[in-house]
C-alpha positions as a Markdown table, in Angstrom:
| # | Residue | x | y | z |
|---|---|---|---|---|
| 1 | Thr | 1.4 | -15.6 | -8.2 |
| 2 | Val | 2.6 | -18.4 | -6.7 |
| 3 | Ala | 4.4 | -20.8 | -8.1 |
| 4 | Val | 1.9 | -24.2 | -7.6 |
| 5 | Pro | -1.5 | -25.5 | -9.4 |
| 6 | Val | -4.6 | -23.6 | -8.3 |
| 7 | Glu | -6.1 | -26.4 | -6.6 |
| 8 | Arg | -2.8 | -25.9 | -3.9 |
| 9 | Leu | -3.2 | -22.0 | -3.4 |
| 10 | Tyr | -7.1 | -22.6 | -3.5 |
| 11 | Glu | -6.8 | -25.2 | -0.5 |
| 12 | Ala | -4.2 | -22.6 | 1.6 |
| 13 | Phe | -7.2 | -20.4 | 1.9 |
| 14 | Ala | -10.3 | -23.4 | 2.1 |
| 15 | Asp | -8.3 | -26.1 | 4.8 |
| 16 | Pro | -8.1 | -24.6 | 7.9 |
| 17 | Asp | -5.1 | -26.1 | 9.5 |
| 18 | Leu | -3.2 | -25.1 | 6.0 |
| 19 | Arg | -4.8 | -21.3 | 6.3 |
| 20 | Glu | -3.2 | -21.4 | 10.2 |
| 21 | Arg | 0.1 | -21.8 | 8.9 |
| 22 | Trp | 0.0 | -18.4 | 7.1 |
| 23 | Leu | -2.9 | -16.4 | 8.6 |
| 24 | Pro | -2.5 | -17.5 | 12.5 |
| 25 | Gly | -5.2 | -16.4 | 14.9 |
| 26 | Glu | -7.1 | -15.2 | 12.0 |
| 27 | Thr | -10.5 | -16.6 | 11.4 |
| 28 | Phe | -13.4 | -16.5 | 8.6 |
| 29 | Glu | -16.9 | -18.0 | 7.7 |
| 30 | Val | -16.8 | -19.4 | 4.0 |
| 31 | Arg | -20.0 | -18.2 | 2.5 |
| 32 | Val | -19.9 | -19.1 | -0.7 |
| 33 | Ala | -16.8 | -21.5 | -2.0 |
| 34 | Arg | -16.5 | -22.4 | -5.6 |
| 35 | Pro | -13.5 | -24.9 | -5.8 |
| 36 | Gly | -10.7 | -23.8 | -7.7 |
| 37 | Lys | -12.4 | -20.6 | -8.5 |
| 38 | Ser | -13.5 | -18.5 | -5.6 |
| 39 | Ile | -14.1 | -18.0 | -1.6 |
| 40 | Arg | -16.5 | -15.3 | 0.1 |
| 41 | Ala | -16.3 | -15.4 | 3.3 |
| 42 | Asn | -17.6 | -13.3 | 6.5 |
| 43 | Trp | -14.2 | -11.9 | 7.9 |
| 44 | Asp | -13.6 | -12.2 | 12.1 |
| 45 | Asp | -16.7 | -11.2 | 13.4 |
| 46 | Gly | -18.8 | -10.6 | 10.2 |
| 47 | Ser | -18.2 | -6.6 | 9.9 |
| 48 | Thr | -16.7 | -7.1 | 7.0 |
| 49 | Leu | -16.6 | -9.2 | 4.0 |
| 50 | Leu | -13.5 | -11.4 | 2.2 |
| 51 | Val | -13.7 | -11.8 | -1.6 |
| 52 | Val | -10.9 | -13.9 | -2.9 |
| 53 | Gly | -10.6 | -15.0 | -6.5 |
| 54 | Phe | -8.0 | -18.2 | -7.9 |
| 55 | Thr | -6.7 | -18.0 | -11.4 |
| 56 | Ala | -4.7 | -21.1 | -13.2 |
| 57 | Arg | -1.6 | -19.6 | -15.0 |
| 58 | Gly | -0.5 | -22.9 | -16.0 |
| 59 | Glu | -0.3 | -26.5 | -14.3 |
| 60 | Ser | 2.3 | -25.6 | -11.8 |
| 61 | Arg | 1.3 | -21.8 | -11.2 |
| 62 | Ser | -1.4 | -19.3 | -10.2 |
| 63 | Gln | -2.7 | -16.0 | -8.9 |
| 64 | Val | -5.1 | -14.9 | -6.2 |
| 65 | Ser | -7.0 | -11.2 | -6.0 |
| 66 | Leu | -8.0 | -10.9 | -2.8 |
| 67 | Ile | -10.3 | -8.0 | -1.8 |
| 68 | His | -11.5 | -7.2 | 1.8 |
| 69 | Gln | -14.8 | -4.9 | 1.8 |
| 70 | Arg | -16.5 | -2.9 | 4.1 |
| 71 | Ile | -13.3 | -1.5 | 5.9 |
| 72 | Pro | -14.1 | 1.3 | 8.2 |
| 73 | Asp | -12.3 | 4.1 | 7.3 |
| 74 | Ala | -9.3 | 4.6 | 5.0 |
| 75 | Glu | -7.2 | 4.3 | 8.2 |
| 76 | Thr | -7.9 | 1.0 | 8.8 |
| 77 | Ala | -8.0 | 0.6 | 4.8 |
| 78 | Ala | -4.0 | 1.2 | 4.6 |
| 79 | Glu | -3.4 | -0.3 | 7.4 |
| 80 | Arg | -5.1 | -3.8 | 6.4 |
| 81 | Lys | -3.4 | -3.4 | 2.7 |
| 82 | Ser | 0.0 | -3.5 | 4.6 |
| 83 | Trp | -1.2 | -6.2 | 6.3 |
| 84 | Trp | -2.4 | -8.6 | 3.6 |
| 85 | Arg | 0.5 | -7.9 | 1.4 |
| 86 | Asp | 2.5 | -9.5 | 4.4 |
| 87 | Arg | 0.3 | -12.4 | 4.8 |
| 88 | Met | 0.6 | -12.7 | 0.7 |
| 89 | Ala | 4.0 | -12.9 | 1.3 |
| 90 | Ala | 4.0 | -15.6 | 4.1 |
| 91 | Leu | 1.4 | -17.7 | 2.0 |
| 92 | Lys | 4.1 | -17.7 | -1.2 |
| 93 | Gln | 6.6 | -18.8 | 0.9 |
| 94 | Leu | 5.4 | -21.4 | 2.8 |
| 95 | Leu | 3.5 | -22.6 | -1.0 |
| 96 | Glu | 6.9 | -22.3 | -2.8 |
| 97 | Ala | 8.8 | -23.8 | 0.3 |
């Protein structure tokens, strides 16, 4: 949960320049986008899929849920889970500053 409107949270994923500030050096290709609602994207080389959902929790609070699919094994999934936790903390810090 982040203390910003859902539109701003969505923009942090959809806008490449803003995304680079909290997800530096990472790339994904948006496959389907529903502004303010969700993004489905091919991650990096397209071997994995990113599914991101956005929910408004009032006018100035919103929530993001993220699923990184097609991870090849449990060890990589555990590493990616920890990595995403750090990236979400960076996103929250950036948006709430």
